[in-house]
All heavy atoms as TSV, in Angstrom:
chain	resi	resn	atom	element	x	y	z
A	1	ILE	N	N	-121.728	36.097	117.441
A	1	ILE	CA	C	-120.694	37.013	117.878
A	1	ILE	C	C	-119.733	37.362	116.734
A	1	ILE	O	O	-119.272	38.485	116.675
A	1	ILE	CB	C	-119.953	36.464	119.110
A	1	ILE	CG1	C	-120.906	36.472	120.291
A	1	ILE	CG2	C	-118.717	37.259	119.427
A	1	ILE	CD1	C	-120.348	35.943	121.565
A	2	PRO	N	N	-119.425	36.461	115.815
A	2	PRO	CA	C	-118.517	36.839	114.729
A	2	PRO	C	C	-119.030	38.005	113.880
A	2	PRO	O	O	-118.236	38.663	113.214
A	2	PRO	CB	C	-118.397	35.557	113.893
A	2	PRO	CG	C	-118.730	34.451	114.830
A	2	PRO	CD	C	-119.743	35.032	115.770
A	3	THR	N	N	-120.331	38.268	113.895
A	3	THR	CA	C	-120.829	39.421	113.153
A	3	THR	C	C	-120.484	40.726	113.852
A	3	THR	O	O	-120.500	41.779	113.230
A	3	THR	CB	C	-122.358	39.347	112.957
A	3	THR	OG1	O	-122.988	39.290	114.233
A	3	THR	CG2	C	-122.744	38.136	112.132
A	4	VAL	N	N	-120.183	40.660	115.131
A	4	VAL	CA	C	-119.842	41.854	115.899
A	4	VAL	C	C	-118.340	41.975	116.100
A	4	VAL	O	O	-117.778	43.053	115.967
A	4	VAL	CB	C	-120.565	41.849	117.272
A	4	VAL	CG1	C	-120.166	43.048	118.099
A	4	VAL	CG2	C	-122.071	41.800	117.086
A	5	VAL	N	N	-117.683	40.881	116.399
A	5	VAL	CA	C	-116.248	40.892	116.703
A	5	VAL	C	C	-115.451	40.497	115.475
A	5	VAL	O	O	-115.640	39.420	114.915
A	5	VAL	CB	C	-115.921	39.934	117.870
A	5	VAL	CG1	C	-114.419	39.896	118.134
A	5	VAL	CG2	C	-116.671	40.335	119.125
A	6	ASP	N	N	-114.569	41.382	115.061
A	6	ASP	CA	C	-113.618	41.087	113.988
A	6	ASP	C	C	-112.368	40.547	114.679
A	6	ASP	O	O	-111.572	41.307	115.241
A	6	ASP	CB	C	-113.325	42.367	113.197
A	6	ASP	CG	C	-112.418	42.144	112.009
A	6	ASP	OD1	O	-112.103	40.980	111.699
A	6	ASP	OD2	O	-112.034	43.145	111.387
A	7	ASN	N	N	-112.218	39.237	114.661
A	7	ASN	CA	C	-111.183	38.564	115.439
A	7	ASN	C	C	-109.792	39.145	115.173
A	7	ASN	O	O	-109.334	39.212	114.044
A	7	ASN	CB	C	-111.183	37.065	115.132
A	7	ASN	CG	C	-110.354	36.289	116.122
A	7	ASN	OD1	O	-110.305	36.627	117.304
A	7	ASN	ND2	N	-109.716	35.246	115.662
A	8	GLY	N	N	-109.177	39.606	116.258
A	8	GLY	CA	C	-107.844	40.188	116.171
A	8	GLY	C	C	-107.831	41.685	115.946
A	8	GLY	O	O	-106.809	42.327	116.120
A	9	ARG	N	N	-108.959	42.258	115.528
A	9	ARG	CA	C	-109.022	43.704	115.288
A	9	ARG	C	C	-109.895	44.409	116.320
A	9	ARG	O	O	-109.529	45.456	116.828
A	9	ARG	CB	C	-109.559	43.984	113.892
A	9	ARG	CG	C	-108.601	43.518	112.809
A	9	ARG	CD	C	-108.931	44.103	111.494
A	9	ARG	NE	N	-108.866	45.564	111.611
A	9	ARG	CZ	C	-109.245	46.395	110.683
A	9	ARG	NH1	N	-109.733	45.937	109.556
A	9	ARG	NH2	N	-109.153	47.692	110.845
A	10	SER	N	N	-111.079	43.886	116.568
A	10	SER	CA	C	-111.985	44.533	117.525
A	10	SER	C	C	-112.225	43.641	118.742
A	10	SER	O	O	-113.120	43.902	119.539
A	10	SER	CB	C	-113.318	44.879	116.852
A	10	SER	OG	O	-113.970	43.714	116.397
A	11	GLY	N	N	-111.441	42.623	118.860
A	11	GLY	CA	C	-111.552	41.689	119.983
A	11	GLY	C	C	-110.996	40.349	119.570
A	11	GLY	O	O	-110.427	40.205	118.483
A	12	TRP	N	N	-111.151	39.387	120.436
A	12	TRP	CA	C	-110.714	38.031	120.119
A	12	TRP	C	C	-111.882	37.090	120.293
A	12	TRP	O	O	-112.646	37.199	121.254
A	12	TRP	CB	C	-109.585	37.568	121.034
A	12	TRP	CG	C	-108.259	38.148	120.688
A	12	TRP	CD1	C	-107.494	37.842	119.603
A	12	TRP	CD2	C	-107.543	39.131	121.417
A	12	TRP	NE1	N	-106.345	38.588	119.617
A	12	TRP	CE2	C	-106.348	39.378	120.722
A	12	TRP	CE3	C	-107.780	39.826	122.585
A	12	TRP	CZ2	C	-105.403	40.287	121.154
A	12	TRP	CZ3	C	-106.854	40.724	123.021
A	12	TRP	CH2	C	-105.670	40.953	122.302
A	13	LEU	N	N	-111.995	36.179	119.374
A	13	LEU	CA	C	-112.966	35.105	119.501
A	13	LEU	C	C	-112.230	33.886	120.026
A	13	LEU	O	O	-111.188	33.505	119.479
A	13	LEU	CB	C	-113.600	34.788	118.146
A	13	LEU	CG	C	-114.421	35.913	117.529
A	13	LEU	CD1	C	-114.843	35.545	116.115
A	13	LEU	CD2	C	-115.642	36.207	118.392
A	14	VAL	N	N	-112.747	33.318	121.079
A	14	VAL	CA	C	-112.147	32.095	121.623
A	14	VAL	C	C	-113.214	31.005	121.599
A	14	VAL	O	O	-114.405	31.289	121.728
A	14	VAL	CB	C	-111.603	32.303	123.051
A	14	VAL	CG1	C	-110.446	33.281	123.046
A	14	VAL	CG2	C	-112.675	32.767	124.002
A	15	PRO	N	N	-112.787	29.786	121.426
A	15	PRO	CA	C	-113.758	28.693	121.405
A	15	PRO	C	C	-114.467	28.568	122.757
A	15	PRO	O	O	-113.876	28.864	123.807
A	15	PRO	CB	C	-112.908	27.451	121.135
A	15	PRO	CG	C	-111.591	27.949	120.656
A	15	PRO	CD	C	-111.422	29.322	121.214
A	16	PRO	N	N	-115.714	28.136	122.726
A	16	PRO	CA	C	-116.410	27.932	123.997
A	16	PRO	C	C	-115.733	26.821	124.812
A	16	PRO	O	O	-115.174	25.884	124.234
A	16	PRO	CB	C	-117.826	27.528	123.592
A	16	PRO	CG	C	-117.779	27.200	122.150
A	16	PRO	CD	C	-116.542	27.810	121.580
A	17	TYR	N	N	-115.790	26.970	126.103
A	17	TYR	CA	C	-115.223	25.969	127.021
A	17	TYR	C	C	-113.737	25.753	126.779
A	17	TYR	O	O	-113.240	24.637	126.880
A	17	TYR	CB	C	-115.988	24.636	126.923
A	17	TYR	CG	C	-117.474	24.809	127.038
A	17	TYR	CD1	C	-118.290	24.688	125.922
A	17	TYR	CD2	C	-118.055	25.147	128.254
A	17	TYR	CE1	C	-119.660	24.873	126.015
A	17	TYR	CE2	C	-119.425	25.337	128.364
A	17	TYR	CZ	C	-120.226	25.194	127.237
A	17	TYR	OH	O	-121.574	25.385	127.339
A	18	ALA	N	N	-113.026	26.824	126.442
A	18	ALA	CA	C	-111.579	26.747	126.205
A	18	ALA	C	C	-110.877	27.721	127.149
A	18	ALA	O	O	-110.504	28.826	126.752
A	18	ALA	CB	C	-111.264	27.060	124.756
A	19	PRO	N	N	-110.711	27.317	128.400
A	19	PRO	CA	C	-110.128	28.243	129.380
A	19	PRO	C	C	-108.718	28.712	129.026
A	19	PRO	O	O	-108.362	29.853	129.289
A	19	PRO	CB	C	-110.150	27.465	130.694
A	19	PRO	CG	C	-110.384	26.042	130.322
A	19	PRO	CD	C	-111.055	26.029	128.982
A	20	ALA	N	N	-107.915	27.873	128.394
A	20	ALA	CA	C	-106.550	28.291	128.051
A	20	ALA	C	C	-106.578	29.397	126.997
A	20	ALA	O	O	-105.820	30.373	127.084
A	20	ALA	CB	C	-105.736	27.100	127.558
A	21	ALA	N	N	-107.458	29.272	126.019
A	21	ALA	CA	C	-107.569	30.314	124.981
A	21	ALA	C	C	-108.113	31.606	125.585
A	21	ALA	O	O	-107.655	32.704	125.238
A	21	ALA	CB	C	-108.483	29.829	123.848
A	22	THR	N	N	-109.067	31.481	126.479
A	22	THR	CA	C	-109.612	32.662	127.147
A	22	THR	C	C	-108.530	33.339	127.979
A	22	THR	O	O	-108.392	34.570	127.955
A	22	THR	CB	C	-110.804	32.272	128.045
A	22	THR	OG1	O	-111.785	31.624	127.228
A	22	THR	CG2	C	-111.406	33.480	128.728
A	23	GLU	N	N	-107.742	32.549	128.674
A	23	GLU	CA	C	-106.638	33.097	129.477
A	23	GLU	C	C	-105.647	33.852	128.597
A	23	GLU	O	O	-105.231	34.959	128.936
A	23	GLU	CB	C	-105.928	31.981	130.226
A	23	GLU	CG	C	-104.735	32.470	131.034
A	23	GLU	CD	C	-103.951	31.341	131.672
A	23	GLU	OE1	O	-104.044	30.182	131.204
A	23	GLU	OE2	O	-103.225	31.634	132.633
A	24	ARG	N	N	-105.280	33.277	127.459
A	24	ARG	CA	C	-104.334	33.944	126.553
A	24	ARG	C	C	-104.886	35.283	126.069
A	24	ARG	O	O	-104.172	36.286	126.023
A	24	ARG	CB	C	-104.011	33.044	125.360
A	24	ARG	CG	C	-103.033	31.938	125.674
A	24	ARG	CD	C	-102.539	31.228	124.421
A	24	ARG	NE	N	-103.612	30.626	123.642
A	24	ARG	CZ	C	-104.134	29.419	123.884
A	24	ARG	NH1	N	-103.681	28.698	124.880
A	24	ARG	NH2	N	-105.098	28.948	123.107
A	25	ALA	N	N	-106.163	35.309	125.709
A	25	ALA	CA	C	-106.774	36.552	125.229
A	25	ALA	C	C	-106.810	37.599	126.335
A	25	ALA	O	O	-106.493	38.773	126.104
A	25	ALA	CB	C	-108.181	36.274	124.700
A	26	LEU	N	N	-107.193	37.200	127.527
A	26	LEU	CA	C	-107.246	38.143	128.650
A	26	LEU	C	C	-105.863	38.675	129.010
A	26	LEU	O	O	-105.697	39.870	129.289
A	26	LEU	CB	C	-107.904	37.487	129.864
A	26	LEU	CG	C	-109.399	37.217	129.729
A	26	LEU	CD1	C	-109.891	36.374	130.895
A	26	LEU	CD2	C	-110.166	38.517	129.634
A	27	LEU	N	N	-104.877	37.805	129.007
A	27	LEU	CA	C	-103.511	38.249	129.308
A	27	LEU	C	C	-102.999	39.202	128.238
A	27	LEU	O	O	-102.307	40.180	128.547
A	27	LEU	CB	C	-102.571	37.047	129.452
A	27	LEU	CG	C	-102.713	36.255	130.740
A	27	LEU	CD1	C	-101.857	34.994	130.691
A	27	LEU	CD2	C	-102.358	37.107	131.945
A	28	ALA	N	N	-103.329	38.940	126.985
A	28	ALA	CA	C	-102.888	39.829	125.908
A	28	ALA	C	C	-103.452	41.229	126.099
A	28	ALA	O	O	-102.744	42.221	125.911
A	28	ALA	CB	C	-103.303	39.257	124.554
A	29	VAL	N	N	-104.705	41.318	126.493
A	29	VAL	CA	C	-105.331	42.625	126.739
A	29	VAL	C	C	-104.686	43.290	127.953
A	29	VAL	O	O	-104.361	44.478	127.922
A	29	VAL	CB	C	-106.853	42.474	126.957
A	29	VAL	CG1	C	-107.461	43.754	127.475
A	29	VAL	CG2	C	-107.527	42.061	125.665
A	30	ALA	N	N	-104.476	42.527	129.000
A	30	ALA	CA	C	-103.919	43.084	130.234
A	30	ALA	C	C	-102.479	43.555	130.045
A	30	ALA	O	O	-102.042	44.517	130.685
A	30	ALA	CB	C	-103.983	42.045	131.353
A	31	GLN	N	N	-101.741	42.929	129.154
A	31	GLN	CA	C	-100.328	43.242	128.990
A	31	GLN	C	C	-100.047	44.291	127.913
A	31	GLN	O	O	-98.921	44.760	127.800
A	31	GLN	CB	C	-99.557	41.960	128.674
A	31	GLN	CG	C	-99.548	40.992	129.831
A	31	GLN	CD	C	-98.965	39.634	129.475
A	31	GLN	OE1	O	-98.744	39.323	128.316
A	31	GLN	NE2	N	-98.737	38.818	130.495
A	32	ASP	N	N	-101.051	44.656	127.139
A	32	ASP	CA	C	-100.827	45.622	126.060
A	32	ASP	C	C	-101.993	46.611	126.029
A	32	ASP	O	O	-102.932	46.455	125.247
A	32	ASP	CB	C	-100.682	44.891	124.723
A	32	ASP	CG	C	-100.226	45.801	123.591
A	32	ASP	OD1	O	-100.238	47.036	123.756
A	32	ASP	OD2	O	-99.862	45.263	122.526
A	33	SER	N	N	-101.903	47.629	126.868
A	33	SER	CA	C	-103.015	48.567	126.991
A	33	SER	C	C	-103.250	49.366	125.708
A	33	SER	O	O	-104.388	49.715	125.397
A	33	SER	CB	C	-102.810	49.510	128.176
A	33	SER	OG	O	-101.622	50.259	128.009
A	34	GLU	N	N	-102.188	49.632	124.951
A	34	GLU	CA	C	-102.371	50.345	123.669
A	34	GLU	C	C	-103.191	49.510	122.690
A	34	GLU	O	O	-104.098	50.017	122.037
A	34	GLU	CB	C	-101.018	50.690	123.041
A	34	GLU	CG	C	-100.427	51.975	123.562
A	34	GLU	CD	C	-99.180	52.360	122.773
A	34	GLU	OE1	O	-99.189	52.236	121.529
A	34	GLU	OE2	O	-98.211	52.772	123.420
A	35	ARG	N	N	-102.855	48.243	122.584
A	35	ARG	CA	C	-103.620	47.367	121.685
A	35	ARG	C	C	-105.045	47.203	122.180
A	35	ARG	O	O	-105.984	47.199	121.385
A	35	ARG	CB	C	-102.942	46.010	121.570
A	35	ARG	CG	C	-103.648	45.123	120.567
A	35	ARG	CD	C	-102.868	43.882	120.260
A	35	ARG	NE	N	-103.534	43.141	119.196
A	35	ARG	CZ	C	-103.274	41.894	118.907
A	35	ARG	NH1	N	-102.350	41.242	119.565
A	35	ARG	NH2	N	-103.931	41.279	117.944
A	36	ALA	N	N	-105.211	47.074	123.480
A	36	ALA	CA	C	-106.555	46.948	124.040
A	36	ALA	C	C	-107.386	48.180	123.715
A	36	ALA	O	O	-108.558	48.067	123.322
A	36	ALA	CB	C	-106.479	46.739	125.558
A	37	ALA	N	N	-106.803	49.361	123.847
A	37	ALA	CA	C	-107.524	50.597	123.526
A	37	ALA	C	C	-107.852	50.673	122.041
A	37	ALA	O	O	-108.964	51.066	121.661
A	37	ALA	CB	C	-106.703	51.811	123.958
A	38	ALA	N	N	-106.905	50.271	121.189
A	38	ALA	CA	C	-107.153	50.282	119.748
A	38	ALA	C	C	-108.266	49.308	119.382
A	38	ALA	O	O	-109.121	49.611	118.545
A	38	ALA	CB	C	-105.867	49.928	118.997
A	39	MET	N	N	-108.280	48.152	120.019
A	39	MET	CA	C	-109.337	47.177	119.762
A	39	MET	C	C	-110.688	47.718	120.231
A	39	MET	O	O	-111.709	47.517	119.568
A	39	MET	CB	C	-109.033	45.852	120.445
A	39	MET	CG	C	-107.883	45.113	119.826
A	39	MET	SD	S	-107.519	43.590	120.697
A	39	MET	CE	C	-108.054	42.417	119.467
A	40	GLY	N	N	-110.682	48.412	121.344
A	40	GLY	CA	C	-111.918	49.018	121.830
A	40	GLY	C	C	-112.461	50.048	120.856
A	40	GLY	O	O	-113.663	50.095	120.577
A	41	ARG	N	N	-111.576	50.872	120.316
A	41	ARG	CA	C	-112.008	51.873	119.325
A	41	ARG	C	C	-112.536	51.188	118.061
A	41	ARG	O	O	-113.565	51.582	117.506
A	41	ARG	CB	C	-110.862	52.825	118.992
A	41	ARG	CG	C	-110.532	53.787	120.130
A	41	ARG	CD	C	-109.526	54.839	119.697
A	41	ARG	NE	N	-108.254	54.279	119.264
A	41	ARG	CZ	C	-107.232	53.991	120.067
A	41	ARG	NH1	N	-107.322	54.240	121.369
A	41	ARG	NH2	N	-106.103	53.497	119.578
A	42	ALA	N	N	-111.832	50.146	117.624
A	42	ALA	CA	C	-112.274	49.412	116.426
A	42	ALA	C	C	-113.631	48.753	116.672
A	42	ALA	O	O	-114.498	48.746	115.790
A	42	ALA	CB	C	-111.231	48.366	116.037
A	43	ALA	N	N	-113.822	48.220	117.857
A	43	ALA	CA	C	-115.100	47.582	118.187
A	43	ALA	C	C	-116.234	48.603	118.173
A	43	ALA	O	O	-117.313	48.339	117.638
A	43	ALA	CB	C	-115.013	46.904	119.555
A	44	ARG	N	N	-115.984	49.764	118.729
A	44	ARG	CA	C	-117.015	50.806	118.740
A	44	ARG	C	C	-117.386	51.223	117.315
A	44	ARG	O	O	-118.559	51.357	116.981
A	44	ARG	CB	C	-116.550	52.010	119.551
A	44	ARG	CG	C	-117.606	53.082	119.634
A	44	ARG	CD	C	-117.146	54.275	120.452
A	44	ARG	NE	N	-118.228	55.199	120.585
A	44	ARG	CZ	C	-118.909	55.415	121.697
A	44	ARG	NH1	N	-118.588	54.759	122.796
A	44	ARG	NH2	N	-119.889	56.266	121.730
A	45	ARG	N	N	-116.363	51.443	116.478
A	45	ARG	CA	C	-116.643	51.819	115.081
A	45	ARG	C	C	-117.454	50.735	114.377
A	45	ARG	O	O	-118.396	51.023	113.643
A	45	ARG	CB	C	-115.341	52.070	114.320
A	45	ARG	CG	C	-114.686	53.401	114.639
A	45	ARG	CD	C	-113.539	53.699	113.678
A	45	ARG	NE	N	-112.549	52.638	113.623
A	45	ARG	CZ	C	-111.484	52.553	114.419
A	45	ARG	NH1	N	-111.264	53.472	115.343
A	45	ARG	NH2	N	-110.628	51.560	114.280
A	46	ARG	N	N	-117.091	49.495	114.609
A	46	ARG	CA	C	-117.786	48.379	113.950
A	46	ARG	C	C	-119.246	48.313	114.399
A	46	ARG	O	O	-120.148	48.156	113.572
A	46	ARG	CB	C	-117.065	47.070	114.257
A	46	ARG	CG	C	-117.627	45.878	113.539
A	46	ARG	CD	C	-116.720	44.670	113.763
A	46	ARG	NE	N	-117.283	43.468	113.213
A	46	ARG	CZ	C	-117.000	42.981	112.016
A	46	ARG	NH1	N	-116.143	43.609	111.244
A	46	ARG	NH2	N	-117.547	41.867	111.591
A	47	VAL	N	N	-119.484	48.426	115.683
A	47	VAL	CA	C	-120.861	48.350	116.193
A	47	VAL	C	C	-121.673	49.548	115.718
A	47	VAL	O	O	-122.809	49.395	115.265
A	47	VAL	CB	C	-120.872	48.234	117.733
A	47	VAL	CG1	C	-122.265	48.452	118.298
A	47	VAL	CG2	C	-120.340	46.876	118.160
A	48	GLU	N	N	-121.094	50.739	115.811
A	48	GLU	CA	C	-121.832	51.923	115.361
A	48	GLU	C	C	-122.121	51.860	113.866
A	48	GLU	O	O	-123.177	52.288	113.421
A	48	GLU	CB	C	-121.060	53.188	115.709
A	48	GLU	CG	C	-121.081	53.505	117.188
A	48	GLU	CD	C	-120.240	54.714	117.545
A	48	GLU	OE1	O	-119.388	55.148	116.739
A	48	GLU	OE2	O	-120.426	55.233	118.666
A	49	GLY	N	N	-121.181	51.320	113.092
A	49	GLY	CA	C	-121.374	51.228	111.654
A	49	GLY	C	C	-122.370	50.167	111.234
A	49	GLY	O	O	-123.004	50.267	110.188
A	50	SER	N	N	-122.522	49.137	112.052
A	50	SER	CA	C	-123.420	48.039	111.701
A	50	SER	C	C	-124.723	48.027	112.482
A	50	SER	O	O	-125.711	47.472	112.018
A	50	SER	CB	C	-122.712	46.699	111.938
A	50	SER	OG	O	-121.572	46.595	111.129
A	51	PHE	N	N	-124.704	48.600	113.677
A	51	PHE	CA	C	-125.858	48.496	114.548
A	51	PHE	C	C	-126.259	49.830	115.167
A	51	PHE	O	O	-126.961	49.854	116.170
A	51	PHE	CB	C	-125.580	47.495	115.677
A	51	PHE	CG	C	-125.156	46.141	115.182
A	51	PHE	CD1	C	-123.821	45.780	115.171
A	51	PHE	CD2	C	-126.087	45.248	114.705
A	51	PHE	CE1	C	-123.418	44.537	114.708
A	51	PHE	CE2	C	-125.704	44.001	114.240
A	51	PHE	CZ	C	-124.360	43.658	114.243
A	52	GLY	N	N	-125.826	50.929	114.580
A	52	GLY	CA	C	-126.148	52.248	115.115
A	52	GLY	C	C	-127.647	52.512	115.087
A	52	GLY	O	O	-128.406	51.867	114.360
A	53	SER	N	N	-128.070	53.456	115.877
A	53	SER	CA	C	-129.503	53.732	116.004
A	53	SER	C	C	-130.137	54.137	114.678
A	53	SER	O	O	-131.264	53.744	114.382
A	53	SER	CB	C	-129.752	54.799	117.074
A	53	SER	OG	O	-129.071	55.992	116.746
A	54	GLU	N	N	-129.413	54.894	113.857
A	54	GLU	CA	C	-129.971	55.294	112.559
A	54	GLU	C	C	-130.209	54.075	111.663
A	54	GLU	O	O	-131.236	53.981	110.998
A	54	GLU	CB	C	-129.047	56.291	111.858
A	54	GLU	CG	C	-128.988	57.648	112.536
A	54	GLU	CD	C	-130.328	58.388	112.460
A	54	GLU	OE1	O	-131.006	58.298	111.427
A	54	GLU	OE2	O	-130.682	59.031	113.457
A	55	LEU	N	N	-129.252	53.160	111.655
A	55	LEU	CA	C	-129.408	51.952	110.849
A	55	LEU	C	C	-130.538	51.074	111.374
A	55	LEU	O	O	-131.312	50.511	110.591
A	55	LEU	CB	C	-128.103	51.160	110.820
A	55	LEU	CG	C	-126.972	51.772	110.021
A	55	LEU	CD1	C	-125.680	51.004	110.250
A	55	LEU	CD2	C	-127.314	51.761	108.548
A	56	MET	N	N	-130.624	50.947	112.686
A	56	MET	CA	C	-131.685	50.128	113.263
A	56	MET	C	C	-133.049	50.746	112.980
A	56	MET	O	O	-134.006	50.039	112.645
A	56	MET	CB	C	-131.466	49.956	114.772
A	56	MET	CG	C	-130.201	49.187	115.113
A	56	MET	SD	S	-130.060	47.569	114.338
A	56	MET	CE	C	-131.312	46.684	115.216
A	57	LEU	N	N	-133.160	52.062	113.092
A	57	LEU	CA	C	-134.418	52.739	112.800
A	57	LEU	C	C	-134.821	52.498	111.351
A	57	LEU	O	O	-135.976	52.164	111.065
A	57	LEU	CB	C	-134.297	54.236	113.081
A	57	LEU	CG	C	-135.526	55.081	112.794
A	57	LEU	CD1	C	-136.709	54.624	113.633
A	57	LEU	CD2	C	-135.227	56.541	113.056
A	58	LYS	N	N	-133.883	52.627	110.431
A	58	LYS	CA	C	-134.170	52.388	109.014
A	58	LYS	C	C	-134.621	50.943	108.789
A	58	LYS	O	O	-135.563	50.682	108.036
A	58	LYS	CB	C	-132.934	52.711	108.172
A	58	LYS	CG	C	-133.086	52.430	106.713
A	58	LYS	CD	C	-134.024	53.417	106.039
A	58	LYS	CE	C	-134.008	53.222	104.541
A	58	LYS	NZ	N	-135.320	53.035	103.976
A	59	SER	N	N	-133.986	50.002	109.461
A	59	SER	CA	C	-134.369	48.597	109.340
A	59	SER	C	C	-135.797	48.372	109.816
A	59	SER	O	O	-136.577	47.661	109.174
A	59	SER	CB	C	-133.422	47.705	110.144
A	59	SER	OG	O	-132.134	47.739	109.595
A	60	TYR	N	N	-136.156	48.988	110.937
A	60	TYR	CA	C	-137.525	48.851	111.449
A	60	TYR	C	C	-138.529	49.518	110.517
A	60	TYR	O	O	-139.607	48.978	110.270
A	60	TYR	CB	C	-137.654	49.430	112.855
A	60	TYR	CG	C	-137.089	48.530	113.926
A	60	TYR	CD1	C	-136.058	48.956	114.756
A	60	TYR	CD2	C	-137.582	47.241	114.107
A	60	TYR	CE1	C	-135.542	48.129	115.736
A	60	TYR	CE2	C	-137.069	46.404	115.083
A	60	TYR	CZ	C	-136.059	46.854	115.893
A	60	TYR	OH	O	-135.540	46.036	116.863
A	61	GLU	N	N	-138.183	50.674	109.994
A	61	GLU	CA	C	-139.082	51.352	109.045
A	61	GLU	C	C	-139.330	50.472	107.823
A	61	GLU	O	O	-140.469	50.319	107.380
A	61	GLU	CB	C	-138.495	52.694	108.613
A	61	GLU	CG	C	-138.554	53.759	109.675
A	61	GLU	CD	C	-137.835	55.034	109.253
A	61	GLU	OE1	O	-137.032	55.003	108.285
A	61	GLU	OE2	O	-138.068	56.062	109.902
A	62	ASP	N	N	-138.274	49.890	107.293
A	62	ASP	CA	C	-138.409	49.013	106.132
A	62	ASP	C	C	-139.252	47.779	106.465
A	62	ASP	O	O	-140.093	47.359	105.662
A	62	ASP	CB	C	-137.036	48.576	105.613
A	62	ASP	CG	C	-136.233	49.722	105.024
A	62	ASP	OD1	O	-136.806	50.799	104.762
A	62	ASP	OD2	O	-135.003	49.538	104.837
A	63	LEU	N	N	-139.028	47.214	107.635
A	63	LEU	CA	C	-139.787	46.041	108.051
A	63	LEU	C	C	-141.273	46.357	108.162
A	63	LEU	O	O	-142.119	45.618	107.645
A	63	LEU	CB	C	-139.252	45.522	109.390
A	63	LEU	CG	C	-139.965	44.323	109.986
A	63	LEU	CD1	C	-139.776	43.097	109.108
A	63	LEU	CD2	C	-139.453	44.059	111.390
A	64	TYR	N	N	-141.607	47.470	108.820
A	64	TYR	CA	C	-143.017	47.854	108.959
A	64	TYR	C	C	-143.633	48.203	107.611
A	64	TYR	O	O	-144.786	47.851	107.334
A	64	TYR	CB	C	-143.173	49.015	109.935
A	64	TYR	CG	C	-143.101	48.587	111.372
A	64	TYR	CD1	C	-142.049	48.972	112.189
A	64	TYR	CD2	C	-144.083	47.777	111.928
A	64	TYR	CE1	C	-141.966	48.576	113.511
A	64	TYR	CE2	C	-144.019	47.365	113.248
A	64	TYR	CZ	C	-142.956	47.761	114.038
A	64	TYR	OH	O	-142.892	47.357	115.325
A	65	ALA	N	N	-142.896	48.883	106.758
A	65	ALA	CA	C	-143.420	49.226	105.435
A	65	ALA	C	C	-143.731	47.954	104.645
A	65	ALA	O	O	-144.776	47.860	103.993
A	65	ALA	CB	C	-142.417	50.093	104.677
A	66	GLN	N	N	-142.861	46.976	104.753
A	66	GLN	CA	C	-143.083	45.713	104.053
A	66	GLN	C	C	-144.290	44.972	104.650
A	66	GLN	O	O	-145.122	44.444	103.919
A	66	GLN	CB	C	-141.835	44.847	104.144
A	66	GLN	CG	C	-141.941	43.531	103.397
A	66	GLN	CD	C	-140.658	42.715	103.513
A	66	GLN	OE1	O	-139.731	43.072	104.242
A	66	GLN	NE2	N	-140.598	41.620	102.794
A	67	ALA	N	N	-144.385	44.967	105.972
A	67	ALA	CA	C	-145.481	44.266	106.629
A	67	ALA	C	C	-146.835	44.932	106.343
A	67	ALA	O	O	-147.858	44.249	106.243
A	67	ALA	CB	C	-145.242	44.212	108.131
A	68	LEU	N	N	-146.855	46.238	106.189
A	68	LEU	CA	C	-148.097	46.966	105.981
A	68	LEU	C	C	-148.445	47.170	104.512
A	68	LEU	O	O	-149.528	47.655	104.195
A	68	LEU	CB	C	-148.035	48.320	106.686
A	68	LEU	CG	C	-147.889	48.249	108.202
A	68	LEU	CD1	C	-147.661	49.636	108.782
A	68	LEU	CD2	C	-149.088	47.583	108.839
A	69	ALA	N	N	-147.549	46.787	103.624
A	69	ALA	CA	C	-147.806	46.963	102.197
A	69	ALA	C	C	-148.938	46.038	101.750
A	69	ALA	O	O	-149.075	44.927	102.250
A	69	ALA	CB	C	-146.531	46.658	101.403
A	70	PRO	N	N	-149.745	46.521	100.822
A	70	PRO	CA	C	-150.830	45.678	100.324
A	70	PRO	C	C	-150.280	44.398	99.678
A	70	PRO	O	O	-149.224	44.428	99.042
A	70	PRO	CB	C	-151.534	46.542	99.276
A	70	PRO	CG	C	-150.986	47.911	99.430
A	70	PRO	CD	C	-149.702	47.806	100.198
A	71	SER	N	N	-150.962	43.305	99.875
A	71	SER	CA	C	-150.552	42.041	99.260
A	71	SER	C	C	-150.811	42.081	97.775
A	71	SER	O	O	-151.728	42.746	97.305
A	71	SER	CB	C	-151.334	40.887	99.875
A	71	SER	OG	O	-151.062	40.794	101.244
A	72	ARG	N	N	-150.034	41.349	97.053
A	72	ARG	CA	C	-150.227	41.309	95.587
A	72	ARG	C	C	-151.029	40.123	95.206
A	72	ARG	O	O	-151.098	39.113	95.631
A	72	ARG	CB	C	-148.874	41.272	94.874
A	72	ARG	CG	C	-148.145	42.547	95.044
A	72	ARG	CD	C	-146.864	42.491	94.275
A	72	ARG	NE	N	-146.103	43.690	94.604
A	72	ARG	CZ	C	-144.881	43.893	94.226
A	72	ARG	NH1	N	-144.259	43.008	93.510
A	72	ARG	NH2	N	-144.251	44.983	94.544
């Protein structure tokens, strides 16, 4: 998840099995709709920039080209 979420900018990372930390993060989002919206926009930009369909297609093309290339 840290590769997708930029803690504090595009979301919050909370430790697993930490209900108090999860509660704090949820309350922060619920109490500040402007920040929540900004984090949502930042998250979308981050995902599109790192995992967009064009990038994924290029990654698959490279993978197949490597797999099908003649062995040396």
